Backbone as CSV, one residue per row, in Angstrom:
resi,resn,N_x,N_y,N_z,CA_x,CA_y,CA_z,C_x,C_y,C_z
1,MET,-5.316,18.782,-1.584,-4.212,18.190,-2.441,-4.220,16.679,-2.406
2,SER,-3.973,15.971,-3.259,-3.869,14.536,-3.330,-2.360,14.006,-3.549
3,ILE,-2.195,12.801,-2.972,-0.994,12.154,-3.019,-0.941,11.002,-3.767
4,SER,0.061,10.466,-4.411,-0.013,9.226,-5.129,0.719,8.230,-4.194
5,ILE,0.028,7.007,-4.066,0.548,5.985,-3.110,0.756,4.594,-3.906
6,LEU,1.899,4.141,-3.590,2.200,2.805,-4.096,1.944,1.791,-2.916
7,TYR,1.066,0.860,-3.116,0.686,0.017,-2.060,1.295,-1.477,-2.511
8,THR,2.219,-1.954,-1.688,2.735,-3.294,-1.878,2.289,-4.318,-0.772
9,ARG,2.344,-5.557,-1.110,2.037,-6.688,-0.201,2.659,-7.913,-0.505
10,VAL,3.256,-8.469,0.557,3.869,-9.829,0.572,3.045,-10.613,1.585
11,SER,3.315,-12.041,1.395,2.436,-12.951,2.345,3.150,-13.028,3.807
12,SER,4.537,-12.927,3.797,5.260,-13.194,5.090,6.498,-12.148,5.280
13,VAL,6.699,-11.964,6.526,7.773,-10.891,6.988,9.194,-11.378,6.470
14,ASP,9.303,-12.626,6.076,10.437,-13.005,5.465,10.822,-12.649,3.823
15,GLN,9.527,-12.228,3.430,9.618,-11.861,1.878,10.041,-10.393,1.714
16,LYS,10.349,-10.082,0.572,10.742,-8.580,0.119,9.700,-8.138,-0.850
17,THR,9.463,-6.736,-0.813,8.733,-6.061,-1.891,9.691,-5.529,-2.882
18,ASP,10.749,-5.776,-2.937,11.800,-5.077,-3.936,11.236,-5.120,-5.413
19,ARG,10.662,-6.121,-5.763,10.242,-6.233,-7.193,9.142,-5.207,-7.429
20,GLN,8.205,-5.042,-6.453,6.983,-4.309,-6.370,7.397,-2.756,-6.384
21,ARG,8.652,-2.427,-5.967,9.026,-1.065,-5.621,9.932,-0.343,-6.812
22,VAL,9.928,-1.050,-8.024,10.777,-0.619,-9.131,10.705,0.847,-9.437
23,LYS,9.432,1.470,-9.352,9.311,2.781,-9.736,8.912,3.617,-8.449
24,GLU,9.143,3.160,-7.187,8.730,3.758,-6.084,9.091,5.226,-6.088
25,ASN,9.908,5.679,-6.678,10.379,7.217,-6.612,9.418,8.168,-7.338
26,GLU,8.339,7.477,-8.175,7.443,8.050,-8.800,6.218,8.468,-7.893
27,PHE,6.319,7.998,-6.560,5.052,7.985,-5.742,5.503,8.787,-4.604
28,ASP,4.544,9.536,-4.008,4.696,10.348,-2.933,4.831,9.552,-1.575
29,LYS,4.376,8.467,-1.578,4.264,7.610,-0.299,4.133,6.006,-0.744
30,VAL,4.781,5.062,0.152,4.795,3.774,-0.155,4.173,3.154,1.121
31,ILE,3.182,2.373,0.885,2.582,1.637,2.010,2.862,0.137,1.778
32,GLU,3.276,-0.587,2.820,3.745,-1.988,2.641,3.003,-2.871,3.691
33,ASP,2.404,-3.985,3.203,1.742,-4.929,4.101,2.510,-6.164,3.960
34,LYS,2.553,-6.762,5.096,3.292,-8.323,5.072,2.251,-9.208,5.808
35,CYS,1.267,-9.619,5.019,0.104,-10.379,5.508,-0.490,-11.263,4.429
36,SER,-1.221,-12.202,4.708,-1.918,-13.029,3.848,-2.775,-12.267,2.838
37,GLY,-2.641,-12.647,1.619,-3.578,-12.004,0.510,-5.077,-12.324,0.756
38,ALA,-5.467,-13.378,1.682,-6.653,-13.780,1.965,-7.520,-12.802,2.859
39,ILE,-6.688,-11.975,3.427,-7.361,-10.833,4.200,-7.872,-9.742,3.445
40,PRO,-9.116,-9.382,3.388,-9.404,-8.318,2.607,-8.545,-7.023,2.863
41,ILE,-8.390,-6.282,1.728,-7.289,-5.217,1.735,-7.706,-4.365,2.773
42,PHE,-8.916,-3.857,2.997,-8.949,-2.692,4.007,-9.014,-3.267,5.498
43,GLU,-8.880,-4.636,5.595,-8.738,-5.138,6.964,-7.205,-5.543,7.312
44,ARG,-6.312,-5.211,6.244,-4.922,-5.427,6.612,-4.392,-4.272,7.410
45,PRO,-3.393,-4.452,8.197,-2.741,-3.212,8.952,-2.633,-1.985,8.161
46,GLU,-1.905,-2.162,7.092,-1.584,-0.828,6.159,-2.809,-0.578,5.230
47,GLY,-3.522,-1.606,4.922,-4.716,-1.483,4.031,-5.738,-0.433,4.660
48,SER,-5.903,-0.509,5.849,-6.731,0.460,6.701,-6.161,1.883,6.608
49,THR,-4.947,1.960,6.606,-4.293,3.286,6.378,-4.736,3.859,5.050
50,LEU,-4.537,3.028,3.890,-4.887,3.401,2.614,-6.451,3.750,2.449
51,LYS,-7.291,3.003,3.203,-8.807,3.353,3.230,-8.808,4.684,3.765
52,THR,-8.259,4.958,4.882,-8.481,6.208,5.569,-8.030,7.313,4.576
53,LEU,-6.958,7.264,3.854,-6.580,8.275,2.855,-7.601,8.380,1.549
54,ILE,-8.038,7.268,1.260,-9.061,7.319,0.238,-10.267,8.025,0.782
55,ASP,-10.711,7.716,1.792,-11.981,8.337,2.381,-11.822,9.888,2.622
56,ARG,-10.677,10.337,2.819,-10.283,11.620,3.054,-9.974,12.320,1.562
57,HIS,-10.079,11.650,0.586,-9.786,12.049,-0.783,-8.483,12.554,-0.895
58,GLN,-7.513,11.944,-0.266,-6.094,12.507,-0.261,-5.201,11.646,-1.120
59,THR,-5.735,10.861,-1.817,-4.925,9.943,-2.812,-5.470,9.650,-4.149
60,ASN,-4.519,9.453,-5.045,-4.919,9.008,-6.484,-4.618,7.563,-6.454
61,ILE,-5.656,6.743,-6.842,-5.443,5.279,-6.993,-4.853,4.990,-8.235
62,LEU,-3.678,4.484,-8.128,-2.824,4.116,-9.298,-2.537,2.567,-9.373
């Protein structure tokens, strides 16, 4: 079974992801990172979680 995931990212812990979460109820899971966009996605704290789910074929990339 696959799940749909909304991945959001902002650059600092002071910023909010509200604008990116407009339709979050359409997703099974929301993953949020608060780190620099210069960090490659799969090296980010939650980006590595996303990579694990992709590798296990448990997600639809949207």
